[in-house]
N, CA, C and O atoms as CSV, one atom per row, in Angstrom:
chain,resi,resn,atom,element,x,y,z
A,1,MET,N,N,24.682,40.391,-14.825
A,1,MET,CA,C,25.025,39.310,-13.887
A,1,MET,C,C,26.120,39.597,-12.945
A,1,MET,O,O,26.754,38.717,-12.363
A,2,ASP,N,N,26.326,40.908,-12.812
A,2,ASP,CA,C,27.413,41.387,-11.926
A,2,ASP,C,C,27.201,40.985,-10.461
A,2,ASP,O,O,26.084,40.708,-10.023
A,3,GLY,N,N,28.248,40.965,-9.769
A,3,GLY,CA,C,28.139,40.678,-8.328
A,3,GLY,C,C,28.244,39.172,-8.046
A,3,GLY,O,O,28.286,38.779,-6.880
A,4,PHE,N,N,28.288,38.329,-9.066
A,4,PHE,CA,C,28.397,36.873,-8.829
A,4,PHE,C,C,29.736,36.431,-9.455
A,4,PHE,O,O,30.072,36.830,-10.570
A,5,ARG,N,N,30.440,35.655,-8.763
A,5,ARG,CA,C,31.773,35.063,-9.214
A,5,ARG,C,C,31.692,34.113,-10.290
A,5,ARG,O,O,32.624,33.947,-11.077
A,6,SER,N,N,30.521,33.436,-10.353
A,6,SER,CA,C,30.423,32.457,-11.427
A,6,SER,C,C,28.941,32.198,-11.827
A,6,SER,O,O,28.026,32.604,-11.111
A,7,ALA,N,N,28.741,31.583,-12.869
A,7,ALA,CA,C,27.394,31.215,-13.310
A,7,ALA,C,C,26.850,30.164,-12.293
A,7,ALA,O,O,25.657,30.193,-11.993
A,8,ASP,N,N,27.668,29.262,-11.770
A,8,ASP,CA,C,27.186,28.360,-10.770
A,8,ASP,C,C,26.611,29.084,-9.505
A,8,ASP,O,O,25.560,28.732,-8.968
A,9,GLU,N,N,27.361,30.088,-9.090
A,9,GLU,CA,C,26.923,30.920,-7.907
A,9,GLU,C,C,25.512,31.634,-8.229
A,9,GLU,O,O,24.614,31.701,-7.390
A,10,LEU,N,N,25.420,32.119,-9.435
A,10,LEU,CA,C,24.147,32.746,-9.751
A,10,LEU,C,C,23.005,31.710,-9.855
A,10,LEU,O,O,21.877,31.971,-9.438
A,11,TYR,N,N,23.330,30.513,-10.429
A,11,TYR,CA,C,22.343,29.472,-10.508
A,11,TYR,C,C,21.843,29.093,-9.123
A,11,TYR,O,O,20.643,28.889,-8.937
A,12,LYS,N,N,22.701,28.998,-8.192
A,12,LYS,CA,C,22.294,28.669,-6.904
A,12,LYS,C,C,21.440,29.790,-6.238
A,12,LYS,O,O,20.513,29.508,-5.478
A,13,LYS,N,N,21.755,30.968,-6.523
A,13,LYS,CA,C,20.926,32.122,-6.034
A,13,LYS,C,C,19.612,32.150,-6.528
A,13,LYS,O,O,18.701,32.520,-5.787
A,14,VAL,N,N,19.370,31.760,-7.844
A,14,VAL,CA,C,18.130,31.792,-8.391
A,14,VAL,C,C,17.290,30.484,-8.439
A,14,VAL,O,O,16.164,30.420,-8.935
A,15,GLU,N,N,17.987,29.410,-7.848
A,15,GLU,CA,C,17.401,28.085,-7.718
A,15,GLU,C,C,15.941,28.136,-7.132
A,15,GLU,O,O,15.087,27.438,-7.679
A,16,PRO,N,N,15.634,28.847,-6.153
A,16,PRO,CA,C,14.239,28.824,-5.667
A,16,PRO,C,C,13.240,29.318,-6.810
A,16,PRO,O,O,12.133,28.788,-6.908
A,17,ALA,N,N,13.607,30.252,-7.600
A,17,ALA,CA,C,12.731,30.691,-8.754
A,17,ALA,C,C,12.690,29.480,-9.771
A,17,ALA,O,O,11.623,29.157,-10.292
A,18,LEU,N,N,13.765,28.877,-10.020
A,18,LEU,CA,C,13.798,27.733,-11.001
A,18,LEU,C,C,12.842,26.633,-10.371
A,18,LEU,O,O,12.021,26.068,-11.094
A,19,ASN,N,N,12.940,26.358,-9.147
A,19,ASN,CA,C,12.082,25.308,-8.529
A,19,ASN,C,C,10.629,25.641,-8.651
A,19,ASN,O,O,9.796,24.775,-8.919
A,20,SER,N,N,10.309,26.969,-8.441
A,20,SER,CA,C,8.944,27.487,-8.514
A,20,SER,C,C,8.393,27.301,-9.962
A,20,SER,O,O,7.263,26.859,-10.171
A,21,LYS,N,N,9.227,27.652,-10.912
A,21,LYS,CA,C,8.812,27.592,-12.401
A,21,LYS,C,C,8.646,26.041,-12.687
A,21,LYS,O,O,7.667,25.646,-13.320
A,22,ARG,N,N,9.570,25.205,-12.234
A,22,ARG,CA,C,9.420,23.791,-12.514
A,22,ARG,C,C,8.101,23.198,-11.946
A,22,ARG,O,O,7.457,22.363,-12.580
A,23,LYS,N,N,7.733,23.652,-10.750
A,23,LYS,CA,C,6.419,23.176,-10.131
A,23,LYS,C,C,5.321,23.700,-11.007
A,23,LYS,O,O,4.363,22.980,-11.286
A,24,ASP,N,N,5.426,24.925,-11.449
A,24,ASP,CA,C,4.392,25.487,-12.319
A,24,ASP,C,C,4.217,24.588,-13.610
A,24,ASP,O,O,3.102,24.295,-14.044
A,25,LEU,N,N,5.331,24.196,-14.157
A,25,LEU,CA,C,5.215,23.321,-15.323
A,25,LEU,C,C,4.637,22.060,-15.119
A,25,LEU,O,O,3.888,21.573,-15.966
A,26,THR,N,N,4.953,21.406,-13.924
A,26,THR,CA,C,4.523,20.176,-13.469
A,26,THR,C,C,2.968,20.273,-13.266
A,26,THR,O,O,2.238,19.360,-13.652
A,27,ARG,N,N,2.491,21.368,-12.669
A,27,ARG,CA,C,1.063,21.524,-12.439
A,27,ARG,C,C,0.255,21.455,-13.665
A,27,ARG,O,O,-0.896,21.025,-13.596
A,28,VAL,N,N,0.803,21.874,-14.875
A,28,VAL,CA,C,0.064,21.901,-16.072
A,28,VAL,C,C,0.417,20.653,-16.889
A,28,VAL,O,O,0.112,20.587,-18.080
A,29,GLY,N,N,1.032,19.703,-16.280
A,29,GLY,CA,C,1.381,18.367,-17.020
A,29,GLY,C,C,2.578,18.301,-17.821
A,29,GLY,O,O,2.736,17.375,-18.617
A,30,ILE,N,N,3.541,19.334,-17.649
A,30,ILE,CA,C,4.802,19.251,-18.360
A,30,ILE,C,C,5.860,18.808,-17.405
A,30,ILE,O,O,6.495,19.627,-16.740
A,31,ASN,N,N,6.052,17.547,-17.331
A,31,ASN,CA,C,6.854,16.887,-16.318
A,31,ASN,C,C,8.290,16.718,-16.724
A,31,ASN,O,O,9.121,16.499,-15.842
A,32,TYR,N,N,8.644,16.797,-17.947
A,32,TYR,CA,C,9.964,16.450,-18.359
A,32,TYR,C,C,10.909,17.640,-18.525
A,32,TYR,O,O,12.082,17.465,-18.854
A,33,VAL,N,N,10.380,18.880,-18.290
A,33,VAL,CA,C,11.252,20.020,-18.257
A,33,VAL,C,C,11.983,20.245,-16.883
A,33,VAL,O,O,11.327,20.453,-15.862
A,34,GLN,N,N,13.296,20.202,-16.881
A,34,GLN,CA,C,14.085,20.305,-15.593
A,34,GLN,C,C,14.505,21.651,-15.368
A,34,GLN,O,O,14.420,22.498,-16.257
A,35,LYS,N,N,14.987,21.916,-14.139
A,35,LYS,CA,C,15.452,23.240,-13.809
A,35,LYS,C,C,16.687,23.632,-14.712
A,35,LYS,O,O,16.833,24.791,-15.100
A,36,VAL,N,N,17.467,22.739,-14.995
A,36,VAL,CA,C,18.622,23.058,-15.892
A,36,VAL,C,C,18.161,23.439,-17.288
A,36,VAL,O,O,18.795,24.287,-17.916
A,37,ASP,N,N,17.095,22.857,-17.800
A,37,ASP,CA,C,16.467,23.208,-19.077
A,37,ASP,C,C,16.009,24.629,-18.993
A,37,ASP,O,O,16.291,25.374,-19.932
A,38,ILE,N,N,15.330,25.087,-17.964
A,38,ILE,CA,C,14.920,26.439,-17.862
A,38,ILE,C,C,16.055,27.342,-17.863
A,38,ILE,O,O,16.024,28.355,-18.561
A,39,TRP,N,N,17.089,27.044,-17.111
A,39,TRP,CA,C,18.296,27.827,-17.008
A,39,TRP,C,C,18.939,27.896,-18.319
A,39,TRP,O,O,19.241,29.005,-18.760
A,40,ASN,N,N,19.193,26.798,-19.018
A,40,ASN,CA,C,19.894,26.861,-20.283
A,40,ASN,C,C,19.058,27.581,-21.378
A,40,ASN,O,O,19.631,28.259,-22.231
A,41,TYR,N,N,17.826,27.453,-21.363
A,41,TYR,CA,C,16.941,28.126,-22.429
A,41,TYR,C,C,17.098,29.672,-22.194
A,41,TYR,O,O,17.318,30.408,-23.156
A,42,LEU,N,N,16.990,30.148,-20.958
A,42,LEU,CA,C,17.083,31.542,-20.790
A,42,LEU,C,C,18.542,32.047,-20.982
A,42,LEU,O,O,18.738,33.149,-21.494
A,43,LYS,N,N,19.520,31.289,-20.597
A,43,LYS,CA,C,20.904,31.674,-20.707
A,43,LYS,C,C,21.226,31.782,-22.224
A,43,LYS,O,O,21.869,32.745,-22.642
A,44,ASN,N,N,20.792,30.819,-23.033
A,44,ASN,CA,C,21.171,30.863,-24.508
A,44,ASN,C,C,20.211,31.572,-25.388
A,44,ASN,O,O,20.552,31.851,-26.537
A,45,ASN,N,N,18.981,31.898,-24.916
A,45,ASN,CA,C,18.092,32.483,-25.829
A,45,ASN,C,C,17.552,33.886,-25.391
A,45,ASN,O,O,16.974,34.612,-26.201
A,46,VAL,N,N,17.753,34.240,-24.109
A,46,VAL,CA,C,17.237,35.447,-23.527
A,46,VAL,C,C,18.396,36.362,-23.038
A,46,VAL,O,O,18.631,37.479,-23.500
A,47,TRP,N,N,19.064,35.770,-22.081
A,47,TRP,CA,C,20.084,36.564,-21.359
A,47,TRP,C,C,21.352,36.928,-22.191
A,47,TRP,O,O,22.018,37.926,-21.912
A,48,ASN,N,N,21.664,36.100,-23.212
A,48,ASN,CA,C,22.832,36.500,-23.997
A,48,ASN,C,C,22.643,37.642,-24.809
A,48,ASN,O,O,23.610,38.166,-25.361
A,49,LYS,N,N,21.333,38.141,-24.956
A,49,LYS,CA,C,20.984,39.251,-25.851
A,49,LYS,C,C,20.845,40.612,-24.948
A,49,LYS,O,O,20.572,41.709,-25.434
A,50,LYS,N,N,21.067,40.376,-23.614
A,50,LYS,CA,C,20.857,41.561,-22.642
A,50,LYS,C,C,22.147,41.905,-22.039
A,50,LYS,O,O,23.069,41.089,-22.038
A,51,VAL,N,N,22.256,43.036,-21.541
A,51,VAL,CA,C,23.409,43.524,-20.747
A,51,VAL,C,C,23.032,44.083,-19.441
A,51,VAL,O,O,21.930,44.610,-19.285
A,52,ASN,N,N,23.931,43.989,-18.461
A,52,ASN,CA,C,23.644,44.547,-17.110
A,52,ASN,C,C,22.390,44.073,-16.505
A,52,ASN,O,O,21.618,44.851,-15.945
A,53,LEU,N,N,22.178,42.826,-16.606
A,53,LEU,CA,C,20.910,42.202,-15.936
A,53,LEU,C,C,21.014,42.351,-14.433
A,53,LEU,O,O,22.095,42.212,-13.861
A,54,THR,N,N,19.908,42.631,-13.805
A,54,THR,CA,C,19.817,42.551,-12.368
A,54,THR,C,C,19.287,41.253,-11.920
A,54,THR,O,O,18.709,40.517,-12.719
A,55,LEU,N,N,19.460,40.917,-10.630
A,55,LEU,CA,C,18.900,39.675,-10.098
A,55,LEU,C,C,17.392,39.618,-10.249
A,55,LEU,O,O,16.811,38.572,-10.540
A,56,GLY,N,N,16.754,40.815,-10.033
A,56,GLY,CA,C,15.279,40.878,-10.193
A,56,GLY,C,C,14.868,40.591,-11.618
A,56,GLY,O,O,13.860,39.920,-11.835
A,57,GLU,N,N,15.605,41.069,-12.588
A,57,GLU,CA,C,15.278,40.747,-13.964
A,57,GLU,C,C,15.367,39.370,-14.323
A,57,GLU,O,O,14.548,38.829,-15.066
A,58,ILE,N,N,16.437,38.738,-13.762
A,58,ILE,CA,C,16.670,37.266,-14.021
A,58,ILE,C,C,15.542,36.514,-13.454
A,58,ILE,O,O,14.997,35.640,-14.128
A,59,VAL,N,N,15.133,36.809,-12.195
A,59,VAL,CA,C,14.015,36.115,-11.565
A,59,VAL,C,C,12.704,36.238,-12.326
A,59,VAL,O,O,11.949,35.288,-12.535
A,60,ASN,N,N,12.502,37.481,-12.717
A,60,ASN,CA,C,11.346,37.854,-13.502
A,60,ASN,C,C,11.232,37.023,-14.804
A,60,ASN,O,O,10.168,36.515,-15.157
A,61,ASP,N,N,12.419,36.913,-15.515
A,61,ASP,CA,C,12.475,36.186,-16.771
A,61,ASP,C,C,12.173,34.764,-16.421
A,61,ASP,O,O,11.444,34.130,-17.184
A,62,ILE,N,N,12.647,34.207,-15.367
A,62,ILE,CA,C,12.374,32.782,-15.010
A,62,ILE,C,C,10.898,32.533,-14.846
A,62,ILE,O,O,10.329,31.591,-15.397
A,63,MET,N,N,10.308,33.396,-14.081
A,63,MET,CA,C,8.876,33.292,-13.751
A,63,MET,C,C,7.915,33.549,-14.853
A,63,MET,O,O,6.818,32.990,-14.890
A,64,THR,N,N,8.340,34.430,-15.791
A,64,THR,CA,C,7.347,34.872,-16.819
A,64,THR,C,C,7.668,34.154,-18.241
A,64,THR,O,O,6.908,34.292,-19.200
A,65,THR,N,N,8.708,33.472,-18.293
A,65,THR,CA,C,8.854,32.768,-19.575
A,65,THR,C,C,7.757,31.743,-19.857
A,65,THR,O,O,7.437,30.929,-18.991
A,66,SER,N,N,7.204,31.774,-21.008
A,66,SER,CA,C,6.126,30.936,-21.424
A,66,SER,C,C,6.410,29.435,-21.199
A,66,SER,O,O,7.457,28.902,-21.566
A,67,ASN,N,N,5.474,28.835,-20.612
A,67,ASN,CA,C,5.627,27.275,-20.504
A,67,ASN,C,C,5.714,26.666,-21.892
A,67,ASN,O,O,6.487,25.726,-22.073
A,68,GLY,N,N,5.005,27.120,-22.835
A,68,GLY,CA,C,5.109,26.678,-24.188
A,68,GLY,C,C,6.455,26.808,-24.817
A,68,GLY,O,O,6.879,25.897,-25.529
A,69,GLU,N,N,7.200,27.961,-24.581
A,69,GLU,CA,C,8.435,28.138,-25.077
A,69,GLU,C,C,9.476,27.150,-24.509
A,69,GLU,O,O,10.335,26.631,-25.221
A,70,LEU,N,N,9.358,26.934,-23.263
A,70,LEU,CA,C,10.147,25.970,-22.504
A,70,LEU,C,C,9.929,24.541,-23.061
A,70,LEU,O,O,10.876,23.813,-23.357
A,71,GLU,N,N,8.628,24.179,-23.187
A,71,GLU,CA,C,8.284,22.921,-23.671
A,71,GLU,C,C,8.789,22.638,-25.121
A,71,GLU,O,O,9.262,21.541,-25.419
A,72,ASN,N,N,8.677,23.632,-25.985
A,72,ASN,CA,C,9.256,23.571,-27.255
A,72,ASN,C,C,10.690,23.429,-27.306
A,72,ASN,O,O,11.237,22.631,-28.067
A,73,TYR,N,N,11.332,24.212,-26.483
A,73,TYR,CA,C,12.840,24.090,-26.374
A,73,TYR,C,C,13.336,22.728,-26.012
A,73,TYR,O,O,14.288,22.234,-26.617
A,74,VAL,N,N,12.681,22.070,-24.984
A,74,VAL,CA,C,13.119,20.760,-24.561
A,74,VAL,C,C,12.740,19.677,-25.584
A,74,VAL,O,O,13.499,18.736,-25.814
A,75,GLN,N,N,11.583,19.822,-26.176
A,75,GLN,CA,C,11.225,18.881,-27.194
A,75,GLN,C,C,12.176,18.835,-28.419
A,75,GLN,O,O,12.513,17.796,-28.987
A,76,ASP,N,N,12.590,20.161,-28.776
A,76,ASP,CA,C,13.577,20.315,-29.850
A,76,ASP,C,C,14.906,19.693,-29.442
A,76,ASP,O,O,15.609,19.089,-30.253
A,77,LEU,N,N,15.219,19.854,-28.202
A,77,LEU,CA,C,16.516,19.243,-27.736
A,77,LEU,C,C,16.432,17.698,-27.830
A,77,LEU,O,O,17.374,17.036,-28.264
A,78,MET,N,N,15.326,17.178,-27.429
A,78,MET,CA,C,15.136,15.744,-27.400
A,78,MET,C,C,15.075,15.167,-28.794
A,78,MET,O,O,15.580,14.072,-29.036
A,79,THR,N,N,14.472,15.877,-29.701
A,79,THR,CA,C,14.339,15.511,-31.116
A,79,THR,C,C,15.735,15.529,-31.798
A,79,THR,O,O,16.044,14.651,-32.603
A,80,ASN,N,N,16.558,16.528,-31.468
A,80,ASN,CA,C,17.807,16.694,-32.219
A,80,ASN,C,C,19.057,16.146,-31.546
A,80,ASN,O,O,20.168,16.289,-32.056
A,81,THR,N,N,18.850,15.499,-30.356
A,81,THR,CA,C,19.978,14.920,-29.659
A,81,THR,C,C,20.169,13.531,-30.197
A,81,THR,O,O,19.223,12.745,-30.149
A,82,PRO,N,N,21.395,13.149,-30.738
A,82,PRO,CA,C,21.496,11.841,-31.162
A,82,PRO,C,C,21.513,10.806,-29.917
A,82,PRO,O,O,22.090,11.053,-28.858
A,83,ARG,N,N,20.882,9.749,-30.158
A,83,ARG,CA,C,20.829,8.637,-29.186
A,83,ARG,C,C,22.010,7.672,-29.469
A,83,ARG,O,O,22.354,7.364,-30.610
A,84,VAL,N,N,22.563,7.250,-28.413
A,84,VAL,CA,C,23.701,6.291,-28.477
A,84,VAL,C,C,23.334,4.998,-27.850
A,84,VAL,O,O,22.860,4.938,-26.715
A,85,ARG,N,N,23.566,3.927,-28.625
A,85,ARG,CA,C,23.269,2.651,-28.054
A,85,ARG,C,C,24.243,2.320,-26.936
A,85,ARG,O,O,25.377,2.798,-26.911
A,86,ILE,N,N,23.793,1.526,-26.054
A,86,ILE,CA,C,24.645,1.107,-24.914
A,86,ILE,C,C,25.937,0.492,-25.311
A,86,ILE,O,O,27.004,0.740,-24.750
A,87,GLU,N,N,25.781,-0.346,-26.334
A,87,GLU,CA,C,26.990,-1.063,-26.857
A,87,GLU,C,C,28.052,-0.006,-27.406
A,87,GLU,O,O,29.254,-0.255,-27.319
A,88,ASP,N,N,27.606,1.119,-27.944
A,88,ASP,CA,C,28.532,2.040,-28.482
A,88,ASP,C,C,29.331,2.713,-27.319
A,88,ASP,O,O,30.471,3.132,-27.516
A,89,ASN,N,N,28.700,2.813,-26.079
A,89,ASN,CA,C,29.382,3.445,-25.026
A,89,ASN,C,C,30.446,2.493,-24.318
A,89,ASN,O,O,31.320,2.923,-23.565
A,90,LEU,N,N,30.285,1.247,-24.622
A,90,LEU,CA,C,31.178,0.251,-24.106
A,90,LEU,C,C,32.478,0.188,-24.846
A,90,LEU,O,O,33.466,-0.286,-24.285
A,91,LEU,N,N,32.534,0.624,-26.036
A,91,LEU,CA,C,33.716,0.454,-26.819
A,91,LEU,C,C,34.946,1.389,-26.401
A,91,LEU,O,O,36.011,1.319,-27.015
């Protein structure tokens, strides 16, 4: 991820690919996976195991990651994220 000053700068650079992948997911009825979910999945499960990634490899990973993998990732997050009652937030 050389050549970028921050992860935020890289995210903005690959945002068109993230948008495209999100549209692909929506086309097949997976509406709840967001761009940030795709980014976080790849960052935490794919890119952290690689070195010297090029921008082309990052975009390729975004576009070729299995829809099912992304769906399972988000479902797992939703299942394992504790829910907080509104009253608890007001304290």
